[in-house]
LUMKELO-619912 format. One record per residue: residue in one letter; y, x, z of N, C-alpha, C, CB in turn. Coordinates in pm, whole numbers, padded with zeros to 5 digits, always signed. Glycine has a CB too. Example, Ala and Ser with C-alpha at 12.3 -4.5 7.8 and 13.67 -1.06 7.14 Angstrom:
! LUMKELO-619912
A-00569+01319+00780-00450+01230+00780-00330+01320+00780-00447+01131+00905 S-00225+01285+00708-00106+01367+00714+00003+01290+00787-00060+01408+00572 
This chain:
! LUMKELO-619912
M-05670-01031+06489-05711-00916+06569-05606-00806+06556-05850-00863+06524 A-05560-00756+06667-05450-00659+06667-05493-00522+06616-05392-00646+06806 N-05619-00485+06641-05665-00352+06604-05817-00351+06593-05616-00246+06707 H-05872-00234+06560-06016-00223+06542-06092-00243+06672-06050-00087+06482 K-06030-00204+06783-06097-00223+06912-06120-00372+06938-06013-00161+07026 D-06017-00454+06909-06033-00599+06923-06144-00651+06832-05901-00671+06891 A-06149-00596+06710-06250-00640+06614-06391-00608+06662-06225-00575+06477 V-06408-00487+06715-06540-00447+06765-06580-00535+06884-06541-00298+06806 R-06486-00561+06972-06515-00647+07088-06556-00788+07044-06393-00655+07182 L-06487-00841+06943-06522-00974+06893-06659-00973+06828-06417-01023+06793 M-06690-00866+06754-06820-00853+06692-06932-00855+06797-06827-00725+06609 L-06913-00776+06903-07016-00769+07007-07026-00901+07084-06985-00654+07105 K-06914-00966+07103-06916-01097+07168-06993-01198+07084-06773-01147+07193 T-06972-01192+06953-07043-01282+06862-07193-01254+06862-06988-01268+06719 L-07228-01126+06863-07370-01087+06862-07444-01135+06986-07383-00936+06849 T-07372-01145+07099-07436-01182+07225-07401-01324+07269-07396-01083+07335 D-07345-01404+07179-07312-01542+07212-07438-01617+07256-07245-01613+07091 P-07436-01689+07368-07556-01755+07420-07619-01855+07321-07522-01827+07547 E-07539-01917+07237-07591-02019+07146-07621-01965+07007-07492-02132+07135 T-07535-01879+06956-07551-01837+06816-07574-01688+06799-07429-01877+06738 G-07581-01612+06908-07593-01467+06899-07731-01421+06854-07562-01406+07031 A-07735-01298+06806-07860-01238+06759-07939-01173+06872-07832-01134+06651 V-07869-01133+06979-07935-01071+07094-07880-01134+07221-07914-00915+07095 K-07956-01121+07330-07913-01179+07457-07808-01094+07525-08032-01197+07550 E-07825-00962+07515-07730-00873+07582-07724-00740+07506-07771-00849+07731 L-07618-00665+07531-07595-00542+07456-07704-00438+07479-07461-00483+07494 S-07772-00447+07590-07877-00348+07619-07991-00354+07519-07931-00369+07759 E-08001-00465+07444-08106-00476+07342-08075-00393+07218-08124-00621+07302 I-07950-00352+07202-07911-00275+07084-07950-00129+07104-07759-00288+07056 G-08041-00082+07019-08095+00053+07036-08019+00160+06960-08236+00055+06993 A-07936+00119+06863-07859+00216+06785-07755+00139+06704-07951+00301+06692 V-07653+00210+06662-07548+00150+06578-07532+00234+06453-07412+00140+06656 G-07539+00170+06337-07517+00238+06210-07378+00207+06158-07622+00197+06106 H-07307+00309+06117-07170+00293+06068-07162+00335+05921-07071+00377+06153 R-07101+00251+05841-07068+00293+05705-06941+00376+05711-07051+00170+05609 V-06949+00500+05664-06833+00588+05657-06809+00620+05510-06854+00719+05743 V-06689+00597+05463-06663+00606+05320-06679+00749+05268-06524+00556+05289 H-06619+00847+05336-06616+00981+05277-06672+01086+05372-06474+01019+05238 G-06773+01158+05323-06829+01269+05399-06803+01403+05334-06976+01250+05416 G-06730+01402+05222-06700+01527+05153-06828+01603+05119-06609+01615+05238 E-06821+01733+05128-06940+01816+05106-07014+01845+05236-06899+01947+05039 H-06966+01788+05346-07028+01813+05475-07165+01745+05488-06937+01765+05587 F-07179+01627+05427-07297+01544+05456-07365+01497+05327-07257+01423+05540 S-07493+01528+05318-07573+01482+05205-07675+01377+05248-07644+01600+05138 K-07668+01336+05373-07758+01233+05424-07697+01173+05551-07900+01291+05453 A-07757+01064+05597-07711+01001+05721-07725+01100+05837-07791+00871+05750 T-07639+01086+05937-07630+01187+06043-07603+01122+06178-07521+01289+06010 L-07673+01169+06281-07640+01128+06417-07501+01180+06452-07746+01180+06518 I-07421+01095+06512-07281+01129+06537-07263+01203+06669-07195+01002+06536 D-07196+01317+06660-07153+01390+06779-07009+01435+06756-07249+01513+06809 R-06958+01519+06842-06819+01561+06832-06790+01630+06699-06784+01654+06947 K-06881+01719+06657-06859+01792+06532-06859+01700+06411-06965+01900+06514 V-06945+01597+06414-06949+01501+06303-06818+01424+06296-07067+01404+06319 K-06767+01384+06412-06639+01311+06414-06525+01400+06364-06608+01261+06556 E-06529+01526+06397-06426+01618+06347-06433+01630+06195-06441+01757+06413 A-06556+01634+06142-06573+01644+05997-06525+01516+05927-06720+01672+05962 I-06551+01401+05990-06503+01274+05933-06350+01273+05929-06555+01154+06016 M-06289+01322+06035-06143+01329+06038-06090+01429+05935-06094+01368+06179 E-06164+01537+05916-06124+01637+05817-06122+01577+05676-06218+01757+05822 C-06211+01482+05652-06220+01418+05521-06117+01307+05502-06359+01362+05500 T-06034+01286+05603-05931+01182+05593-05838+01206+05475-05850+01175+05721 V-05814+01332+05442-05726+01363+05329-05784+01309+05199-05705+01514+05319 L-05918+01292+05195-05983+01240+05075-05996+01088+05078-06121+01303+05060 A-05990+01028+05196-05998+00882+05208-05907+00836+05320-06145+00836+05235 P-05775+00845+05298-05680+00819+05406-05679+00675+05456-05542+00854+05361 L-05720+00580+05375-05721+00440+05416-05848+00402+05491-05704+00351+05296 H-05956+00475+05465-06086+00433+05516-06138+00514+05634-06185+00438+05407 N-06137+00646+05622-06201+00728+05725-06142+00710+05865-06192+00871+05687 P-06008+00699+05880-05956+00677+06015-06007+00546+06076-05804+00675+06012 A-06017+00441+05995-06068+00314+06045-06216+00326+06081-06047+00202+05941 N-06292+00397+05996-06434+00419+06025-06451+00494+06157-06503+00497+05911 L-06370+00595+06177-06379+00675+06299-06339+00592+06421-06289+00800+06288 Q-06240+00506+06406-06199+00419+06516-06313+00327+06556-06075+00335+06476 G-06384+00273+06456-06499+00187+06487-06608+00261+06562-06557+00130+06359 I-06631+00385+06523-06731+00468+06592-06691+00488+06738-06747+00605+06521 E-06568+00526+06761-06524+00556+06898-06520+00431+06985-06385+00622+06896 D-06486+00317+06927-06487+00193+07004-06629+00155+07043-06421+00080+06924 C-06724+00173+06951-06864+00142+06984-06918+00238+07090-06952+00149+06858 E-06877+00364+07083-06917+00460+07186-06864+00418+07322-06868+00602+07151 L-06741+00367+07324-06679+00326+07449-06746+00202+07507-06530+00299+07427 L-06778+00107+07422-06834-00021+07467-06985-00017+07488-06800-00128+07367 M-07052+00080+07423-07197+00094+07438-07231+00239+07468-07272+00046+07310 P-07191+00288+07585-07212+00430+07617-07360+00466+07617-07151+00462+07754 G-07389+00579+07557-07527+00628+07554-07610+00576+07439-07593+00593+07681 V-07561+00476+07366-07635+00422+07251-07612+00513+07131-07591+00275+07219 P-07719+00559+07064-07702+00649+06949-07618+00584+06839-07838+00690+06893 Q-07527+00662+06784-07441+00618+06674-07476+00702+06551-07288+00631+06711 V-07490+00635+06436-07530+00703+06313-07426+00677+06204-07671+00654+06266 A-07386+00781+06134-07294+00768+06021-07373+00772+05891-07187+00882+06023 V-07353+00670+05808-07414+00664+05675-07299+00672+05575-07502+00532+05654 F-07296+00779+05498-07179+00810+05416-07193+00753+05274-07158+00962+05410 D-07085+00693+05228-07084+00635+05094-07093+00741+04986-06958+00553+05075 T-07059+00864+05020-07061+00974+04924-07192+01054+04928-06944+01066+04949 A-07274+01034+05031-07387+01124+05055-07489+01124+04942-07455+01086+05184 F-07521+01006+04890-07625+00996+04787-07589+01076+04663-07649+00850+04749 H-07459+01093+04638-07415+01163+04518-07407+01314+04536-07281+01111+04475 Q-07437+01363+04655-07427+01507+04680-07535+01589+04612-07432+01532+04828 T-07628+01520+04544-07730+01592+04467-07681+01629+04327-07858+01507+04456 M-07559+01586+04291-07505+01624+04159-07488+01775+04151-07369+01554+04134 E-07515+01829+04032-07490+01972+04008-07342+01993+03976-07580+02025+03893 E-07297+02118+03985-07155+02144+03968-07106+02112+03827-07126+02286+04000 D-07193+02119+03726-07147+02083+03593-07111+01936+03583-07252+02118+03490 A-07164+01855+03675-07131+01712+03677-07013+01683+03768-07252+01632+03722 Y-06998+01759+03878-06894+01721+03974-06763+01799+03962-06946+01737+04111 L-06763+01910+03891-06639+01988+03881-06544+01931+03776-06670+02134+03849 Y-06414+01933+03807-06312+01901+03708-06270+02029+03636-06189+01832+03776 A-06225+02013+03512-06182+02129+03434-06037+02163+03465-06200+02101+03282 V-06012+02188+03593-05882+02236+03640-05906+02374+03701-05815+02136+03746 P-05801+02452+03728-05824+02584+03787-05920+02577+03905-05692+02646+03832 Y-06020+02664+03902-06130+02660+04000-06079+02675+04143-06231+02769+03969 R-05964+02738+04158-05912+02758+04294-05882+02625+04364-05784+02843+04288 Y-05854+02520+04287-05826+02392+04350-05951+02333+04414-05769+02294+04248 Y-06065+02363+04356-06191+02322+04420-06217+02405+04544-06309+02334+04322 K-06200+02536+04533-06229+02624+04646-06133+02602+04762-06223+02770+04601 Q-06006+02576+04731-05906+02564+04837-05897+02423+04895-05770+02605+04784 Y-05908+02322+04810-05879+02185+04853-05996+02087+04837-05763+02133+04777 G-06108+02137+04784-06223+02048+04766-06202+01944+04656-06253+01978+04896 I-06118+01975+04558-06094+01881+04449-06211+01884+04353-05962+01914+04375 R-06287+01777+04353-06407+01762+04272-06443+01615+04267-06526+01847+04328 R-06546+01580+04195-06594+01442+04190-06695+01423+04303-06658+01410+04050 Y-06675+01317+04382-06764+01287+04493-06847+01162+04468-06684+01271+04621 G-06787+01060+04409-06858+00935+04387-06859+00848+04511-07000+00962+04343 F-06876+00717+04490-06877+00621+04600-06985+00516+04573-06737+00553+04617 H-06992+00417+04660-07098+00313+04652-07236+00374+04664-07086+00234+04519 G-07246+00494+04723-07375+00563+04726-07484+00488+04798-07358+00696+04789 T-07448+00417+04905-07549+00343+04981-07608+00232+04895-07488+00283+05108 S-07524+00168+04814-07572+00065+04722-07659+00125+04613-07454-00011+04660 H-07615+00233+04552-07693+00296+04445-07830+00342+04496-07617+00416+04386 E-07832+00394+04617-07959+00438+04675-08053+00320+04698-07936+00513+04807 Y-08000+00213+04757-08083+00095+04783-08139+00038+04653-08001-00013+04857 V-08054+00023+04553-08098-00038+04427-08201+00049+04357-07978-00063+04335 S-08182+00179+04359-08280+00267+04295-08415+00260+04364-08230+00412+04293 R-08413+00243+04495-08537+00229+04572-08609+00098+04535-08507+00232+04724 R-08530-00011+04526-08588-00140+04490-08637-00141+04345-08485-00253+04511 A-08567-00071+04257-08608-00066+04117-08746-00003+04104-08505+00013+04034 A-08769+00104+04178-08900+00169+04174-09009+00072+04221-08900+00296+04262 A-08979-00005+04326-09076-00101+04377-09104-00211+04274-09027-00164+04509 L-08999-00261+04210-09018-00366+04110-09094-00317+03987-08883-00422+04068 L-09072-00192+03951-09141-00136+03836-09281-00089+03870-09062-00021+03778 G-09312-00083+04000-09444-00039+04042-09472+00107+04013-09549-00123+03976 R-09365+00188+04018-09379+00331+03989-09306+00412+04096-09324+00364+03849 P-09350+00534+04121-09280+00618+04219-09138+00649+04171-09356+00749+04243 G-09042+00642+04263-08905+00675+04227-08890+00817+04178-08816+00654+04344 G-08981+00904+04219-08974+01044+04180-09008+01071+04037-09062+01122+04265 E-09043+00967+03960-09074+00989+03819-08994+00897+03726-09222+00970+03794 L-08887+00838+03778-08809+00742+03702-08672+00794+03662-08795+00615+03781 K-08624+00746+03549-08486+00766+03505-08418+00630+03508-08479+00832+03361 L-08317+00617+03594-08252+00488+03616-08102+00500+03597-08282+00435+03756 I-08042+00393+03547-07897+00379+03544-07863+00256+03626-07841+00368+03396 V-07786+00275+03732-07749+00166+03821-07602+00130+03799-07774+00204+03970 C-07578+00003+03768-07442-00047+03745-07402-00134+03864-07432-00127+03611 H-07322-00078+03953-07267-00152+04067-07136-00214+04020-07246-00058+04195 L-07142-00341+03982-07027-00405+03920-06970-00512+04012-07065-00467+03784 G-06854-00483+04066-06781-00578+04149-06634-00557+04126-06818-00562+04300 N-06550-00601+04219-06407-00576+04205-06381-00426+04203-06328-00643+04318 G-06461-00352+04279-06473-00207+04264-06605-00184+04193-06466-00131+04402 A-06610-00092+04097-06730-00080+04015-06760+00066+03985-06714-00158+03884 S-06890+00097+03977-06931+00233+03943-07069+00229+03881-06929+00324+04068 V-07099+00333+03805-07230+00350+03741-07285+00485+03785-07219+00342+03585 S-07415+00492+03808-07476+00620+03843-07600+00645+03758-07511+00624+03993 A-07624+00772+03734-07745+00817+03666-07838+00878+03769-07712+00919+03551 I-07960+00825+03779-08053+00868+03884-08183+00916+03819-08082+00751+03983 K-08217+01040+03847-08336+01101+03789-08429+01147+03900-08299+01219+03697 N-08550+01097+03897-08650+01134+03996-08601+01110+04139-08688+01280+03980 G-08530+00999+04156-08484+00959+04289-08355+01022+04335-08588+00990+04387 K-08294+01107+04252-08172+01176+04291-08060+01146+04192-08196+01328+04300 C-07939+01132+04246-07822+01108+04162-07785+01237+04088-07703+01056+04247 V-07770+01227+03956-07726+01343+03878-07585+01325+03824-07823+01367+03762 D-07534+01201+03826-07397+01178+03784-07353+01039+03828-07383+01193+03630 T-07223+01021+03844-07169+00891+03882-07027+00880+03832-07176+00870+04035 S-06980+00757+03811-06854+00738+03740-06731+00756+03826-06852+00602+03680 M-06736+00724+03955-06620+00747+04040-06606+00895+04072-06631+00664+04170 G-06487+00937+04107-06464+01080+04120-06414+01126+04254-06370+01122+04019 L-06302+01199+04254-06238+01241+04379-06202+01119+04462-06112+01327+04350 T-06159+01015+04394-06125+00888+04458-06197+00776+04384-05970+00864+04458 P-06194+00654+04437-06257+00541+04368-06178+00492+04246-06275+00427+04464 L-06073+00564+04208-05991+00521+04095-06052+00560+03961-05853+00580+04108 E-06138+00662+03959-06193+00711+03833-06308+00621+03785-06243+00855+03848 G-06331+00621+03655-06450+00557+03601-06423+00426+03531-06547+00533+03710 L-06497+00323+03570-06490+00193+03504-06356+00124+03526-06601+00104+03554 I-06320+00035+03434-06214-00061+03460-06262-00150+03574-06178-00145+03330 M-06173-00180+03670-06213-00260+03787-06117-00378+03804-06215-00173+03916 G-06122-00442+03919-06038-00559+03941-05891-00527+03927-06065-00615+04078 T-05844-00429+04005-05704-00388+03997-05688-00239+03971-05632-00425+04125 R-05799-00165+03962-05793-00021+03936-05811+00007+03787-05902+00053+04018 S-05738+00106+03741-05738+00136+03597-05868+00197+03548-05625+00229+03566 G-05938+00271+03635-06047+00353+03585-05990+00471+03507-06142+00270+03497 D-06070+00526+03415-06029+00645+03340-05902+00620+03259-06141+00690+03247 V-05804+00707+03276-05684+00706+03192-05646+00849+03159-05566+00631+03263 D-05576+00868+03049-05517+00997+03016-05415+01031+03126-05450+00994+02873 P-05425+01148+03189-05328+01184+03293-05183+01178+03243-05357+01323+03345 G-05165+01194+03112-05031+01185+03057-04969+01047+03074-05034+01221+02912 V-05054+00945+03094-05003+00810+03118-04917+00808+03244-05119+00710+03131 M-04960+00882+03345-04887+00884+03472-04747+00942+03454-04965+00963+03578 E-04740+01053+03378-04610+01115+03354-04519+01021+03275-04627+01248+03279 M-04577+00950+03177-04496+00861+03094-04444+00741+03173-04578+00814+02974 I-04530+00681+03256-04486+00569+03339-04376+00615+03434-04604+00510+03419 A-04396+00731+03496-04296+00783+03589-04162+00804+03520-04345+00914+03651 G-04167+00862+03400-04043+00889+03328-03974+00763+03280-04070+00978+03212 K-04052+00669+03224-03993+00547+03168-03942+00452+03275-04095+00476+03081 D-04016+00443+03386-03980+00347+03491-03908+00410+03609-04104+00277+03539 G-03890+00542+03606-03821+00609+03715-03896+00604+03847-03685+00550+03734 K-04028+00620+03840-04110+00612+03961-04164+00749+03998-04227+00513+03941 N-04192+00767+04129-04253+00892+04172-04405+00881+04161-04211+00928+04317 I-04473+00992+04189-04619+00997+04169-04691+00896+04257-04672+01137+04197 H-04643+00875+04379-04708+00780+04470-04697+00637+04418-04646+00790+04611 E-04581+00605+04361-04561+00471+04305-04650+00450+04182-04414+00450+04268 V-04666+00553+04101-04751+00541+03982-04897+00522+04023-04736+00665+03892 V-04941+00600+04119-05081+00587+04166-05104+00448+04225-05114+00696+04271 R-05004+00394+04294-05017+00259+04347-05034+00158+04233-04895+00222+04433 I-04960+00175+04124-04973+00087+04008-05115+00096+03951-04869+00123+03900 L-05166+00218+03941-05302+00236+03886-05408+00176+03977-05330+00385+03865 N-05381+00172+04108-05476+00116+04204-05463-00034+04223-05460+00184+04336 K-05340-00084+04219-05314-00222+04262-05273-00319+04151-05208-00221+04365 E-05223-00267+04039-05170-00355+03936-05239-00339+03802-05022-00331+03920 S-05346-00264+03798-05409-00229+03671-05545-00299+03657-05426-00076+03660 G-05641-00233+03595-05772-00295+03577-05763-00424+03496-05835-00323+03711 V-05854-00517+03524-05851-00644+03449-05729-00728+03484-05978-00723+03478 L-05671-00705+03604-05547-00775+03638-05437-00734+03540-05504-00745+03783 G-05425-00603+03517-05324-00556+03423-05354-00595+03280-05311-00407+03433 L-05481-00581+03240-05520-00614+03103-05501-00762+03072-05665-00575+03079 S-05520-00846+03172-05503-00990+03150-05359-01034+03171-05596-01069+03243 D-05268-00936+03176-05125-00963+03192-05096-01044+03317-05072-01036+03070 G-05169-01008+03427-05145-01072+03556-05218-01203+03576-05001-01094+03573 F-05306-01241+03482-05377-01370+03495-05464-01373+03620-05463-01396+03370 S-05550-01270+03638-05637-01266+03756-05710-01133+03764-05738-01382+03754 S-05739-01093+03888-05828-00979+03910-05968-01027+03946-05773-00887+04021 D-05986-01159+03955-06113-01219+03993-06195-01246+03867-06091-01351+04074 F-06309-01179+03857-06390-01191+03736-06442-01334+03715-06506-01094+03743 R-06451-01413+03818-06492-01552+03800-06388-01629+03721-06516-01619+03937 D-06260-01609+03754-06153-01672+03678-06153-01624+03534-06017-01645+03744 L-06168-01494+03516-06166-01435+03383-06284-01484+03298-06168-01283+03393 E-06400-01493+03361-06518-01537+03287-06504-01683+03245-06643-01518+03372 D-06453-01767+03334-06433-01909+03299-06337-01921+03181-06378-01988+03421 A-06229-01844+03185-06131-01849+03076-06189-01792+02947-06004-01772+03115 Y-06270-01687+02960-06336-01628+02843-06427-01730+02776-06415-01503+02882 L-06506-01800+02855-06599-01900+02801-06525-02019+02741-06695-01948+02909 A-06412-02054+02801-06332-02165+02747-06269-02127+02613-06222-02206+02848 G-06247-01998+02594-06196-01950+02466-06049-01978+02441-06274-02010+02358 D-05974-02011+02546-05835-02048+02527-05737-01952+02593-05812-02186+02580 N-05786-01834+02632-05699-01738+02699-05725-01599+02642-05723-01740+02854 P-05649-01559+02540-05671-01428+02478-05660-01311+02577-05573-01408+02367 A-05574-01325+02678-05558-01217+02775-05685-01197+02857-05439-01245+02867 A-05747-01308+02899-05872-01299+02974-05983-01241+02888-05913-01437+03027 T-05988-01284+02763-06088-01231+02669-06070-01081+02650-06079-01302+02533 R-05947-01037+02638-05917-00895+02622-05970-00816+02742-05765-00873+02605 A-05947-00867+02862-05989-00797+02983-06141-00791+02992-05932-00866+03107 I-06208-00901+02966-06355-00904+02973-06416-00808+02872-06408-01047+02948 R-06367-00811+02750-06425-00726+02644-06403-00578+02675-06362-00761+02508 A-06287-00544+02727-06260-00404+02761-06350-00358+02875-06113-00384+02799 F-06366-00443+02976-06453-00409+03090-06597-00386+03043-06449-00521+03196 V-06648-00478+02962-06786-00469+02914-06806-00342+02832-06821-00593+02829 L-06711-00312+02745-06723-00193+02662-06728-00067+02747-06608-00185+02563 R-06645-00061+02850-06644+00057+02935-06779+00074+03007-06529+00048+03038 V-06837-00036+03054-06969-00028+03118-07072+00023+03018-07012-00167+03173 A-07069-00032+02896-07166+00008+02793-07151+00155+02757-07151-00078+02668 K-07027+00205+02753-07004+00345+02720-07061+00437+02828-06855+00372+02701 Y-07047+00400+02954-07104+00482+03061-07256+00480+03058-07054+00434+03197 I-07313+00363+03028-07459+00357+03016-07506+00450+02905-07506+00211+02989 G-07435+00447+02792-07472+00534+02681-07461+00681+02717-07385+00505+02561 A-07354+00716+02787-07337+00856+02827-07448+00901+02921-07200+00876+02895 Y-07485+00814+03015-07586+00852+03112-07727+00849+03052-07579+00760+03232 A-07749+00764+02954-07877+00766+02884-07896+00900+02814-07885+00650+02781 A-07785+00954+02759-07792+01086+02698-07813+01195+02802-07665+01114+02618 E-07741+01184+02913-07752+01285+03019-07892+01288+03079-07649+01257+03129 L-07953+01171+03093-08089+01163+03147-08194+01193+03041-08113+01025+03205 N-08151+01196+02914-08244+01214+02802-08349+01103+02800-08313+01351+02810 G-08297+00979+02810-08384+00862+02813-08366+00785+02942-08530+00902+02795 V-08405+00660+02942-08389+00577+03063-08502+00476+03070-08252+00506+03064 D-08557+00459+03189-08663+00361+03211-08608+00222+03238-08753+00405+03326 A-08497+00215+03311-08442+00084+03346-08293+00095+03370-08513+00026+03470 V-08222-00010+03329-08082-00029+03362-08075-00139+03468-07996-00065+03235 C-08009-00111+03580-08006-00205+03691-07864-00259+03710-08056-00138+03821 F-07853-00390+03730-07724-00453+03758-07723-00502+03902-07697-00571+03660 T-07614-00471+03972-07603-00513+04112-07458-00538+04147-07663-00406+04206 A-07435-00583+04272-07303-00617+04327-07253-00750+04270-07200-00505+04298 G-07133-00791+04313-07085-00926+04288-07096-00973+04145-06946-00937+04330 I-07053-00890+04050-07061-00926+03908-07201-00901+03854-06957-00848+03826 G-07255-00784+03882-07386-00748+03829-07496-00843+03870-07421-00610+03873 E-07488-00894+03993-07591-00985+04043-07571-01128+03994-07592-00984+04194 N-07446-01166+03972-07414-01309+03958-07357-01352+03824-07319-01346+04062 S-07343-01260+03730-07283-01297+03602-07379-01275+03486-07156-01217+03579 P-07455-01376+03447-07538-01365+03327-07457-01331+03204-07615-01494+03304 V-07333-01380+03198-07248-01357+03081-07217-01209+03065-07118-01437+03092 I-07172-01144+03173-07139-01002+03166-07263-00920+03133-07078-00953+03298 R-07376-00951+03195-07499-00876+03166-07537-00889+03018-07615-00926+03255 E-07527-01010+02965-07563-01031+02824-07469-00955+02731-07561-01180+02790 L-07340-00959+02761-07244-00889+02677-07267-00738+02679-07101-00920+02722 V-07299-00683+02797-07329-00540+02806-07454-00507+02727-07345-00497+02953 C-07557-00590+02743-07686-00562+02679-07678-00571+02527-07792-00658+02730 E-07578-00641+02475-07560-00646+02329-07534-00508+02271-07446-00740+02293 Y-07485-00417+02353-07460-00279+02309-07582-00189+02321-07346-00220+02389 L-07689-00237+02380-07800-00150+02419-07921-00159+02327-07843-00182+02559 G-07900-00205+02205-08012-00212+02111-08075-00078+02083-07967-00273+01980 Y-07995+00030+02085-08048+00164+02060-08147+00208+02168-07934+00265+02052 L-08142+00142+02285-08238+00172+02392-08361+00083+02383-08172+00155+02528 G-08363-00002+02282-08476-00095+02268-08472-00210+02366-08604-00021+02284 V-08352-00242+02417-08339-00352+02512-08350-00485+02438-08205-00343+02589 E-08439-00569+02486-08452-00706+02437-08434-00800+02555-08590-00729+02366 L-08318-00861+02564-08287-00948+02676-08356-01083+02661-08136-00968+02687 D-08415-01130+02770-08471-01265+02777-08362-01355+02834-08603-01269+02865 R-08298-01432+02749-08181-01509+02793-08217-01612+02899-08117-01578+02675 E-08337-01664+02894-08378-01760+02996-08393-01691+03132-08511-01828+02956 Q-08457-01576+03133-08472-01501+03257-08336-01451+03309-08568-01382+03236 N-08245-01428+03216-08113-01375+03255-08026-01480+03324-08041-01322+03133 R-08067-01605+03323-07990-01709+03392-08022-01706+03541-08021-01849+03333 V-07992-01597+03601-08025-01579+03743-07901-01527+03815-08145-01482+03762 R-07884-01571+03939-07774-01525+04021-07829-01489+04159-07663-01633+04032 G-07805-01367+04200-07838-01326+04336-07986-01314+04368-07779-01419+04428 K-08070-01294+04265-08213-01279+04288-08266-01161+04209-08289-01408+04251 E-08367-01095+04263-08431-00984+04192-08508-01038+04072-08524-00904+04286 R-08485-00975+03957-08557-01022+03839-08547-00919+03726-08503-01159+03793 D-08656-00906+03653-08655-00834+03527-08611-00934+03421-08797-00770+03493 V-08500-00908+03351-08444-01007+03259-08468-00967+03113-08295-01025+03284 T-08567-00882+03090-08603-00843+02954-08736-00904+02913-08608-00691+02940 T-08760-00905+02782-08887-00955+02729-08996-00850+02750-08873-00991+02579 P-09123-00888+02741-09232-00790+02754-09224-00679+02650-09365-00860+02742 A-09163-00707+02535-09155-00608+02429-09041-00509+02446-09142-00676+02296 S-08952-00532+02542-08836-00446+02560-08879-00305+02598-08742-00503+02667 K-08825-00205+02529-08862-00066+02555-08796-00014+02683-08824+00022+02438 T-08681-00069+02716-08612-00033+02841-08598-00160+02923-08472+00033+02813 R-08633-00153+03050-08622-00270+03136-08477-00289+03181-08716-00256+03258 V-08439-00412+03200-08309-00445+03260-08337-00529+03384-08215-00521+03158 L-08296-00478+03500-08328-00541+03627-08201-00592+03695-08401-00442+03719 V-08210-00710+03753-08106-00761+03841-08155-00741+03984-08073-00914+03812 I-08078-00668+04063-08120-00636+04200-08001-00656+04295-08174-00491+04210 P-08001-00762+04374-07892-00778+04473-07891-00659+04568-07909-00910+04552 T-07774-00601+04586-07766-00485+04674-07773-00531+04820-07636-00407+04648 N-07810-00439+04908-07815-00468+05051-07781-00340+05126-07957-00524+05093 E-07652-00311+05128-07606-00189+05194-07633-00191+05343-07459-00168+05168 E-07623-00310+05405-07649-00321+05549-07792-00283+05583-07620-00463+05597 L-07885-00329+05500-08026-00296+05523-08048-00146+05506-08117-00375+05427 E-07984-00087+05405-08000+00056+05382-07943+00135+05500-07930+00098+05251 I-07829+00092+05553-07771+00157+05670-07865+00143+05790-07631+00097+05704 A-07920+00023+05809-08013+00001+05920-08138+00088+05907-08053-00147+05925 R-08187+00101+05784-08306+00183+05761-08280+00329+05797-08351+00173+05614 H-08167+00382+05748-08133+00521+05781-08114+00539+05931-08006+00564+05706 T-08050+00442+05993-08025+00451+06137-08155+00453+06216-07938+00334+06184 R-08245+00363+06184-08373+00358+06253-08452+00488+06234-08456+00238+06202 E-08456+00537+06109-08533+00659+06081-08478+00777+06161-08530+00692+05930 L-08346+00788+06168-08287+00899+06243-08314+00889+06392-08138+00905+06219 V-08295+00770+06447-08309+00753+06592-08454+00763+06636-08251+00618+06636 Q-08543+00703+06558-08686+00708+06595-08747+00844+06563-08763+00598+06521 G-08690+00911+06462-08748+01040+06421-08702+01156+06508-08713+01068+06278 
């Protein structure tokens, strides 16, 4: 496909294919929901798209230069191909807009926040929102009275602290580079590391940031062995690859440290939730993380934990804190927001 317009046309052609399509014709489509990566401080919830919304999405391009222009192109192509059909933007950052400033501000001169919007925004918000909603249903309790920690663990990974249905903290920051060790992203590092790499290797700031985004994480820790956690887990279990073991152990420890920090921030936790590619499908990673959670009274049921891609409570009845596996469904969450906005 040469561009996003071609991609949208192919998508619509597939949807209306006479043999395999989901609908007979485009007129059956009552609304379109778009995942938009960055809404900045403009949007704390899903929004019907108009000219001003598109301008705000473009304004946030400085915060997500790789994603927002593509998201906006998809919106405009759908408007062109389905004129008059309501378009809805669901922002990956919106769920985290309930954070207070003590959680989202960086300890840099305050003018940088006021002038340039430099602060922590967080990502994967649509996933965190969906999982927190499902966790309340599985626990049989209102979301408005729960303290949850959601671990969205995939090649990109983040943890969020959710209190009474609202996000109070999350591990990703101004960009998706902050927080957990990820597939190729470093996660948290001392900023002095960047200066040292630049000086030793003769690289500029853009080259260093590219290294932190593309050559780091478990790929870097495993000395280039793999950024795919399936490969790393197989090697870890085989016990014959110290580099893979190093990467797995470091990743697990970082997840456990964030859970501990958020348990303190929430002043207790009702459930720890695992989701996304690793969280849903890796009993090994879940077990290794839970080994650190004895202070929360977590008692893992290893038999129940042998689950992949299914909702399940994987703790024993005696466990003081529940551990839930919840496959994320960002598409469903986007569809739900879209329907509510258009029908409401």
